[in-house]
All heavy atoms as TSV, in Angstrom:
chain	resi	resn	atom	element	x	y	z
A	1	MET	N	N	47.539	87.412	-56.861
A	1	MET	CA	C	48.699	86.677	-57.353
A	1	MET	C	C	48.568	85.167	-57.115
A	1	MET	O	O	47.855	84.859	-56.213
A	1	MET	CB	C	49.983	87.173	-56.640
A	1	MET	CG	C	50.592	88.447	-57.259
A	1	MET	SD	S	52.298	88.632	-56.750
A	1	MET	CE	C	52.134	89.755	-55.376
A	2	ILE	N	N	49.156	84.502	-58.009
A	2	ILE	CA	C	49.074	82.993	-57.862
A	2	ILE	C	C	50.523	82.440	-58.064
A	2	ILE	O	O	51.417	83.139	-58.458
A	2	ILE	CB	C	48.221	82.372	-59.058
A	2	ILE	CG1	C	48.631	82.939	-60.312
A	2	ILE	CG2	C	46.741	82.668	-58.740
A	2	ILE	CD1	C	47.943	82.322	-61.506
A	3	ALA	N	N	50.762	81.125	-57.682
A	3	ALA	CA	C	52.009	80.590	-57.735
A	3	ALA	C	C	51.999	79.788	-59.092
A	3	ALA	O	O	51.156	79.048	-59.462
A	3	ALA	CB	C	52.245	79.657	-56.584
A	4	CYS	N	N	53.196	79.928	-59.727
A	4	CYS	CA	C	53.484	79.309	-60.997
A	4	CYS	C	C	53.673	77.765	-60.655
A	4	CYS	O	O	54.458	77.365	-59.764
A	4	CYS	CB	C	54.764	79.832	-61.635
A	4	CYS	SG	S	55.282	78.804	-63.111
A	5	PRO	N	N	52.955	76.747	-61.392
A	5	PRO	CA	C	53.107	75.393	-61.040
A	5	PRO	C	C	54.431	74.867	-61.428
A	5	PRO	O	O	54.835	73.799	-60.976
A	5	PRO	CB	C	51.980	74.795	-61.885
A	5	PRO	CG	C	51.501	75.751	-62.871
A	5	PRO	CD	C	51.924	77.065	-62.330
A	6	GLU	N	N	55.160	75.588	-62.323
A	6	GLU	CA	C	56.431	75.206	-62.760
A	6	GLU	C	C	57.670	75.522	-61.851
A	6	GLU	O	O	58.383	74.633	-61.542
A	6	GLU	CB	C	56.739	75.658	-64.201
A	6	GLU	CG	C	57.879	75.072	-65.008
A	6	GLU	CD	C	57.436	73.666	-65.494
A	6	GLU	OE1	O	56.344	73.241	-65.559
A	6	GLU	OE2	O	58.406	72.946	-65.781
A	7	CYS	N	N	57.694	76.790	-61.463
A	7	CYS	CA	C	58.797	77.189	-60.625
A	7	CYS	C	C	58.378	77.852	-59.286
A	7	CYS	O	O	59.310	78.278	-58.531
A	7	CYS	CB	C	59.631	78.222	-61.384
A	7	CYS	SG	S	58.783	79.912	-61.623
A	8	GLU	N	N	57.095	77.822	-58.960
A	8	GLU	CA	C	56.644	78.279	-57.721
A	8	GLU	C	C	56.772	79.867	-57.601
A	8	GLU	O	O	56.510	80.361	-56.383
A	8	GLU	CB	C	57.181	77.610	-56.474
A	8	GLU	CG	C	56.886	76.141	-56.451
A	8	GLU	CD	C	55.391	75.794	-56.382
A	8	GLU	OE1	O	54.743	76.505	-55.608
A	8	GLU	OE2	O	54.980	74.840	-57.123
A	9	ALA	N	N	57.036	80.570	-58.490
A	9	ALA	CA	C	57.235	82.038	-58.542
A	9	ALA	C	C	55.914	82.666	-58.425
A	9	ALA	O	O	54.789	82.114	-58.886
A	9	ALA	CB	C	58.042	82.620	-59.563
A	10	SER	N	N	55.699	83.901	-57.954
A	10	SER	CA	C	54.375	84.587	-57.952
A	10	SER	C	C	54.152	85.104	-59.355
A	10	SER	O	O	55.031	85.744	-59.981
A	10	SER	CB	C	54.463	85.690	-57.049
A	10	SER	OG	O	54.530	85.176	-55.686
A	11	VAL	N	N	52.907	84.925	-59.812
A	11	VAL	CA	C	52.503	85.371	-61.063
A	11	VAL	C	C	51.388	86.346	-60.952
A	11	VAL	O	O	50.375	86.181	-60.312
A	11	VAL	CB	C	51.950	84.221	-61.995
A	11	VAL	CG1	C	51.539	84.670	-63.377
A	11	VAL	CG2	C	53.097	83.151	-62.250
A	12	VAL	N	N	51.614	87.551	-61.526
A	12	VAL	CA	C	50.618	88.563	-61.360
A	12	VAL	C	C	49.562	88.453	-62.598
A	12	VAL	O	O	49.817	88.257	-63.726
A	12	VAL	CB	C	51.256	89.976	-61.490
A	12	VAL	CG1	C	50.226	91.029	-61.486
A	12	VAL	CG2	C	52.257	90.181	-60.483
A	13	VAL	N	N	48.232	88.402	-62.065
A	13	VAL	CA	C	47.163	88.231	-63.097
A	13	VAL	C	C	46.407	89.561	-63.045
A	13	VAL	O	O	46.322	90.158	-62.007
A	13	VAL	CB	C	46.241	87.182	-62.620
A	13	VAL	CG1	C	45.007	87.101	-63.538
A	13	VAL	CG2	C	47.009	85.776	-62.579
A	14	GLY	N	N	45.874	90.088	-64.216
A	14	GLY	CA	C	45.230	91.371	-64.232
A	14	GLY	C	C	43.951	91.432	-63.341
A	14	GLY	O	O	43.666	90.475	-62.663
A	15	ASP	N	N	43.427	92.598	-63.274
A	15	ASP	CA	C	42.204	92.856	-62.389
A	15	ASP	C	C	41.073	92.006	-62.807
A	15	ASP	O	O	40.266	91.699	-61.823
A	15	ASP	CB	C	41.939	94.344	-62.426
A	15	ASP	CG	C	42.969	95.233	-61.832
A	15	ASP	OD1	O	43.762	94.620	-60.984
A	15	ASP	OD2	O	43.042	96.347	-62.116
A	16	ALA	N	N	40.761	91.726	-64.043
A	16	ALA	CA	C	39.598	90.909	-64.449
A	16	ALA	C	C	40.111	89.750	-65.274
A	16	ALA	O	O	39.911	89.787	-66.641
A	16	ALA	CB	C	38.731	91.927	-65.257
A	17	PRO	N	N	40.615	88.723	-64.736
A	17	PRO	CA	C	41.015	87.618	-65.525
A	17	PRO	C	C	39.827	86.855	-66.084
A	17	PRO	O	O	38.770	86.849	-65.596
A	17	PRO	CB	C	41.751	86.708	-64.386
A	17	PRO	CG	C	41.205	87.113	-63.078
A	17	PRO	CD	C	40.729	88.630	-63.198
A	18	LEU	N	N	40.110	86.231	-67.189
A	18	LEU	CA	C	39.075	85.496	-67.936
A	18	LEU	C	C	39.477	83.957	-68.011
A	18	LEU	O	O	40.669	83.742	-68.038
A	18	LEU	CB	C	38.818	85.975	-69.310
A	18	LEU	CG	C	38.438	87.510	-69.413
A	18	LEU	CD1	C	38.510	87.895	-70.864
A	18	LEU	CD2	C	37.080	87.728	-68.868
A	19	VAL	N	N	38.437	83.163	-67.891
A	19	VAL	CA	C	38.716	81.739	-68.112
A	19	VAL	C	C	39.320	81.515	-69.505
A	19	VAL	O	O	38.809	82.135	-70.527
A	19	VAL	CB	C	37.448	80.916	-67.879
A	19	VAL	CG1	C	37.632	79.450	-68.245
A	19	VAL	CG2	C	36.937	80.958	-66.419
A	20	SER	N	N	40.295	80.729	-69.687
A	20	SER	CA	C	41.071	80.325	-70.937
A	20	SER	C	C	42.007	81.375	-71.286
A	20	SER	O	O	42.728	81.285	-72.214
A	20	SER	CB	C	40.158	80.063	-72.173
A	20	SER	OG	O	39.306	78.908	-71.772
A	21	GLU	N	N	42.235	82.440	-70.455
A	21	GLU	CA	C	43.194	83.523	-70.800
A	21	GLU	C	C	44.522	82.903	-70.466
A	21	GLU	O	O	44.692	82.125	-69.608
A	21	GLU	CB	C	43.037	84.706	-69.938
A	21	GLU	CG	C	43.886	85.902	-70.115
A	21	GLU	CD	C	43.601	86.998	-69.216
A	21	GLU	OE1	O	42.642	87.019	-68.405
A	21	GLU	OE2	O	44.442	87.967	-69.178
A	22	ILE	N	N	45.559	83.298	-71.261
A	22	ILE	CA	C	46.919	82.800	-71.178
A	22	ILE	C	C	47.684	83.955	-70.480
A	22	ILE	O	O	47.713	85.105	-70.936
A	22	ILE	CB	C	47.536	82.454	-72.549
A	22	ILE	CG1	C	46.641	81.430	-73.207
A	22	ILE	CG2	C	48.975	82.051	-72.338
A	22	ILE	CD1	C	46.733	80.065	-72.540
A	23	VAL	N	N	48.452	83.567	-69.377
A	23	VAL	CA	C	49.336	84.516	-68.724
A	23	VAL	C	C	50.697	83.870	-68.709
A	23	VAL	O	O	50.873	82.680	-68.742
A	23	VAL	CB	C	48.842	84.832	-67.309
A	23	VAL	CG1	C	47.555	85.600	-67.312
A	23	VAL	CG2	C	48.711	83.607	-66.460
A	24	GLU	N	N	51.722	84.738	-68.571
A	24	GLU	CA	C	53.117	84.230	-68.600
A	24	GLU	C	C	53.809	84.445	-67.247
A	24	GLU	O	O	53.650	85.482	-66.727
A	24	GLU	CB	C	53.907	84.858	-69.779
A	24	GLU	CG	C	55.320	84.323	-69.911
A	24	GLU	CD	C	55.964	84.907	-71.184
A	24	GLU	OE1	O	55.433	84.757	-72.291
A	24	GLU	OE2	O	57.072	85.405	-71.064
A	25	CYS	N	N	54.510	83.355	-66.842
A	25	CYS	CA	C	55.371	83.618	-65.587
A	25	CYS	C	C	56.502	84.440	-65.875
A	25	CYS	O	O	57.233	84.234	-66.950
A	25	CYS	CB	C	55.890	82.129	-65.094
A	25	CYS	SG	S	56.902	82.248	-63.769
A	26	GLY	N	N	56.730	85.428	-65.116
A	26	GLY	CA	C	57.873	86.303	-65.350
A	26	GLY	C	C	59.240	85.806	-65.114
A	26	GLY	O	O	60.254	86.129	-65.619
A	27	ASP	N	N	59.224	84.705	-64.240
A	27	ASP	CA	C	60.547	84.105	-63.901
A	27	ASP	C	C	60.936	83.028	-64.889
A	27	ASP	O	O	62.107	83.051	-65.270
A	27	ASP	CB	C	60.428	83.427	-62.501
A	27	ASP	CG	C	60.518	84.473	-61.328
A	27	ASP	OD1	O	60.570	85.690	-61.676
A	27	ASP	OD2	O	60.573	84.071	-60.263
A	28	CYS	N	N	60.078	82.148	-65.186
A	28	CYS	CA	C	60.463	81.013	-66.129
A	28	CYS	C	C	59.911	81.033	-67.474
A	28	CYS	O	O	60.166	80.164	-68.320
A	28	CYS	CB	C	60.153	79.661	-65.372
A	28	CYS	SG	S	58.416	79.377	-65.228
A	29	SER	N	N	59.133	82.059	-67.766
A	29	SER	CA	C	58.476	82.291	-69.100
A	29	SER	C	C	57.522	81.148	-69.542
A	29	SER	O	O	57.156	80.936	-70.665
A	29	SER	CB	C	59.519	82.466	-70.179
A	29	SER	OG	O	60.280	83.663	-69.842
A	30	THR	N	N	56.992	80.388	-68.544
A	30	THR	CA	C	55.981	79.344	-68.804
A	30	THR	C	C	54.687	80.001	-69.028
A	30	THR	O	O	54.239	80.861	-68.350
A	30	THR	CB	C	55.902	78.364	-67.671
A	30	THR	OG1	O	57.159	77.741	-67.422
A	30	THR	CG2	C	54.800	77.298	-67.898
A	31	GLU	N	N	54.003	79.538	-70.082
A	31	GLU	CA	C	52.603	79.946	-70.388
A	31	GLU	C	C	51.659	79.249	-69.574
A	31	GLU	O	O	51.682	77.981	-69.438
A	31	GLU	CB	C	52.254	79.882	-71.907
A	31	GLU	CG	C	53.058	80.850	-72.763
A	31	GLU	CD	C	52.659	80.813	-74.134
A	31	GLU	OE1	O	52.021	79.763	-74.610
A	31	GLU	OE2	O	52.883	81.763	-74.833
A	32	LEU	N	N	50.683	79.983	-68.834
A	32	LEU	CA	C	49.702	79.389	-68.057
A	32	LEU	C	C	48.400	79.760	-68.467
A	32	LEU	O	O	48.108	80.924	-68.851
A	32	LEU	CB	C	49.925	79.887	-66.572
A	32	LEU	CG	C	51.300	79.648	-66.044
A	32	LEU	CD1	C	51.417	80.455	-64.627
A	32	LEU	CD2	C	51.606	78.230	-65.787
A	33	GLU	N	N	47.443	78.745	-68.362
A	33	GLU	CA	C	46.014	78.918	-68.789
A	33	GLU	C	C	45.220	79.051	-67.551
A	33	GLU	O	O	45.299	78.313	-66.581
A	33	GLU	CB	C	45.534	77.817	-69.645
A	33	GLU	CG	C	44.099	78.006	-69.985
A	33	GLU	CD	C	43.562	76.780	-70.847
A	33	GLU	OE1	O	44.232	75.876	-71.014
A	33	GLU	OE2	O	42.599	76.962	-71.413
A	34	ILE	N	N	44.340	80.207	-67.449
A	34	ILE	CA	C	43.432	80.375	-66.315
A	34	ILE	C	C	42.283	79.307	-66.457
A	34	ILE	O	O	41.596	79.359	-67.504
A	34	ILE	CB	C	43.012	81.745	-66.273
A	34	ILE	CG1	C	44.187	82.721	-65.977
A	34	ILE	CG2	C	41.894	81.867	-65.122
A	34	ILE	CD1	C	43.777	84.157	-65.965
A	35	LEU	N	N	42.125	78.460	-65.480
A	35	LEU	CA	C	41.120	77.326	-65.565
A	35	LEU	C	C	39.804	77.988	-64.859
A	35	LEU	O	O	38.678	77.537	-65.223
A	35	LEU	CB	C	41.593	76.161	-64.810
A	35	LEU	CG	C	42.852	75.524	-65.415
A	35	LEU	CD1	C	43.135	74.255	-64.539
A	35	LEU	CD2	C	42.640	75.123	-66.787
A	36	SER	N	N	39.968	78.623	-63.723
A	36	SER	CA	C	38.705	79.230	-63.067
A	36	SER	C	C	39.102	80.547	-62.445
A	36	SER	O	O	40.333	80.708	-62.110
A	36	SER	CB	C	38.171	78.209	-62.082
A	36	SER	OG	O	38.981	78.138	-60.938
A	37	VAL	N	N	38.206	81.379	-62.259
A	37	VAL	CA	C	38.445	82.652	-61.601
A	37	VAL	C	C	37.895	82.814	-60.178
A	37	VAL	O	O	38.397	83.664	-59.459
A	37	VAL	CB	C	37.826	83.780	-62.378
A	37	VAL	CG1	C	38.570	84.009	-63.793
A	37	VAL	CG2	C	36.367	83.651	-62.557
A	38	ASP	N	N	37.141	81.936	-59.717
A	38	ASP	CA	C	36.641	81.876	-58.349
A	38	ASP	C	C	36.546	80.433	-57.832
A	38	ASP	O	O	35.459	79.839	-58.022
A	38	ASP	CB	C	35.308	82.656	-58.225
A	38	ASP	CG	C	34.968	82.932	-56.790
A	38	ASP	OD1	O	35.768	82.929	-55.858
A	38	ASP	OD2	O	33.666	83.028	-56.535
A	39	PRO	N	N	37.513	79.845	-57.229
A	39	PRO	CA	C	38.875	80.507	-56.892
A	39	PRO	C	C	39.762	80.479	-58.109
A	39	PRO	O	O	39.576	79.607	-59.034
A	39	PRO	CB	C	39.420	79.501	-55.846
A	39	PRO	CG	C	38.789	78.254	-56.202
A	39	PRO	CD	C	37.357	78.514	-56.742
A	40	LEU	N	N	40.722	81.336	-58.110
A	40	LEU	CA	C	41.668	81.542	-59.215
A	40	LEU	C	C	42.558	80.251	-59.287
A	40	LEU	O	O	43.300	80.004	-58.351
A	40	LEU	CB	C	42.507	82.793	-59.027
A	40	LEU	CG	C	43.364	83.162	-60.223
A	40	LEU	CD1	C	42.511	83.408	-61.391
A	40	LEU	CD2	C	44.167	84.416	-59.879
A	41	GLN	N	N	42.397	79.560	-60.450
A	41	GLN	CA	C	43.299	78.355	-60.647
A	41	GLN	C	C	43.959	78.523	-62.050
A	41	GLN	O	O	43.242	78.874	-63.025
A	41	GLN	CB	C	42.526	77.127	-60.562
A	41	GLN	CG	C	41.967	76.812	-59.181
A	41	GLN	CD	C	41.095	75.563	-59.193
A	41	GLN	OE1	O	40.427	75.174	-60.185
A	41	GLN	NE2	N	41.158	74.743	-58.124
A	42	VAL	N	N	45.291	78.091	-62.027
A	42	VAL	CA	C	45.862	77.991	-63.347
A	42	VAL	C	C	46.530	76.637	-63.474
A	42	VAL	O	O	46.698	75.884	-62.639
A	42	VAL	CB	C	46.986	79.066	-63.436
A	42	VAL	CG1	C	46.443	80.511	-63.472
A	42	VAL	CG2	C	48.011	78.937	-62.379
A	43	ALA	N	N	46.846	76.364	-64.853
A	43	ALA	CA	C	47.523	75.042	-65.165
A	43	ALA	C	C	48.453	75.419	-66.377
A	43	ALA	O	O	48.268	76.522	-66.915
A	43	ALA	CB	C	46.657	74.005	-65.563
A	44	LEU	N	N	49.472	74.466	-66.638
A	44	LEU	CA	C	50.216	74.778	-67.857
A	44	LEU	C	C	49.350	74.818	-69.104
A	44	LEU	O	O	48.519	74.017	-69.283
A	44	LEU	CB	C	51.324	73.628	-67.896
A	44	LEU	CG	C	52.195	73.578	-66.808
A	44	LEU	CD1	C	53.129	72.336	-66.990
A	44	LEU	CD2	C	53.162	74.810	-66.662
A	45	ALA	N	N	49.659	75.819	-69.869
A	45	ALA	CA	C	48.915	76.006	-71.134
A	45	ALA	C	C	49.231	74.748	-72.067
A	45	ALA	O	O	50.326	74.372	-72.128
A	45	ALA	CB	C	49.272	77.361	-71.821
A	46	PRO	N	N	48.218	74.383	-72.777
A	46	PRO	CA	C	48.520	73.192	-73.673
A	46	PRO	C	C	49.341	73.789	-74.900
A	46	PRO	O	O	49.251	74.921	-75.236
A	46	PRO	CB	C	47.107	72.853	-74.246
A	46	PRO	CG	C	46.215	74.018	-73.887
A	46	PRO	CD	C	46.839	74.728	-72.851
A	47	GLU	N	N	50.121	72.861	-75.406
A	47	GLU	CA	C	51.055	73.167	-76.610
A	47	GLU	C	C	50.082	73.313	-77.767
A	47	GLU	O	O	49.140	72.545	-77.966
A	47	GLU	CB	C	51.931	72.008	-76.805
A	47	GLU	CG	C	53.112	71.895	-75.642
A	47	GLU	CD	C	53.933	73.128	-75.652
A	47	GLU	OE1	O	54.332	73.622	-76.739
A	47	GLU	OE2	O	54.350	73.558	-74.558
A	48	ILE	N	N	50.485	74.210	-78.679
A	48	ILE	CA	C	49.729	74.455	-79.860
A	48	ILE	C	C	50.157	73.362	-80.905
A	48	ILE	O	O	51.348	73.148	-81.090
A	48	ILE	CB	C	49.879	75.827	-80.460
A	48	ILE	CG1	C	49.402	76.858	-79.362
A	48	ILE	CG2	C	49.308	75.926	-81.779
A	48	ILE	CD1	C	49.755	78.287	-79.892
A	49	GLU	N	N	49.181	72.635	-81.382
A	49	GLU	CA	C	49.538	71.530	-82.337
A	49	GLU	C	C	49.273	72.058	-83.727
A	49	GLU	O	O	48.467	72.931	-83.990
A	49	GLU	CB	C	48.570	70.279	-82.123
A	49	GLU	CG	C	48.881	69.717	-80.665
A	49	GLU	CD	C	48.053	68.569	-80.460
A	49	GLU	OE1	O	47.475	67.947	-81.439
A	49	GLU	OE2	O	47.992	68.166	-79.377
A	50	GLU	N	N	50.019	71.472	-84.784
A	50	GLU	CA	C	49.875	71.916	-86.025
A	50	GLU	C	C	48.529	71.507	-86.604
A	50	GLU	O	O	48.020	70.360	-86.393
A	50	GLU	CB	C	50.996	71.222	-86.911
A	50	GLU	CG	C	51.126	71.770	-88.368
A	50	GLU	CD	C	52.363	71.389	-88.926
A	50	GLU	OE1	O	53.314	70.900	-88.268
A	50	GLU	OE2	O	52.465	71.578	-90.090
A	51	ASP	N	N	47.842	72.327	-87.417
A	51	ASP	CA	C	46.617	72.094	-88.013
A	51	ASP	C	C	46.800	71.797	-89.491
A	51	ASP	O	O	47.231	72.600	-90.200
A	51	ASP	CB	C	45.697	73.268	-87.816
A	51	ASP	CG	C	44.285	73.034	-88.421
A	51	ASP	OD1	O	43.952	71.880	-88.756
A	51	ASP	OD2	O	43.531	73.996	-88.537
A	52	TRP	N	N	46.402	70.599	-89.880
A	52	TRP	CA	C	46.637	70.269	-91.281
A	52	TRP	C	C	45.325	70.442	-92.117
A	52	TRP	O	O	45.339	70.035	-93.204
A	52	TRP	CB	C	47.033	68.715	-91.411
A	52	TRP	CG	C	48.368	68.497	-90.802
A	52	TRP	CD1	C	48.737	68.211	-89.647
A	52	TRP	CD2	C	49.663	68.630	-91.569
A	52	TRP	NE1	N	50.086	68.123	-89.461
A	52	TRP	CE2	C	50.678	68.378	-90.718
A	52	TRP	CE3	C	49.917	68.900	-92.856
A	52	TRP	CZ2	C	52.012	68.377	-91.080
A	52	TRP	CZ3	C	51.302	68.849	-93.318
A	52	TRP	CH2	C	52.294	68.577	-92.353
A	53	GLY	N	N	44.317	71.063	-91.535
A	53	GLY	CA	C	43.151	71.326	-92.259
A	53	GLY	C	C	42.275	70.160	-92.569
A	53	GLY	O	O	41.509	70.104	-93.574
A	54	GLU	N	N	42.383	69.161	-91.759
A	54	GLU	CA	C	41.665	67.976	-92.001
A	54	GLU	C	C	40.271	67.971	-91.492
A	54	GLU	O	O	40.031	68.480	-90.395
A	54	GLU	CB	C	42.381	66.701	-91.511
A	54	GLU	CG	C	43.651	66.463	-92.155
A	54	GLU	CD	C	44.512	65.319	-91.507
A	54	GLU	OE1	O	44.325	64.968	-90.287
A	54	GLU	OE2	O	45.245	64.677	-92.296
């Protein structure tokens, strides 16, 4: 388990987390991106920007 950087609640991560995987905080519904697995680090997931096909 890790702490959500937004609300400090415990976030459960699966048995085999992957770098760049997105997990959601159960308390505040914030999307978190896994930055590294050893040690396990997460950060707020980047917002998806609109793609204009340029």
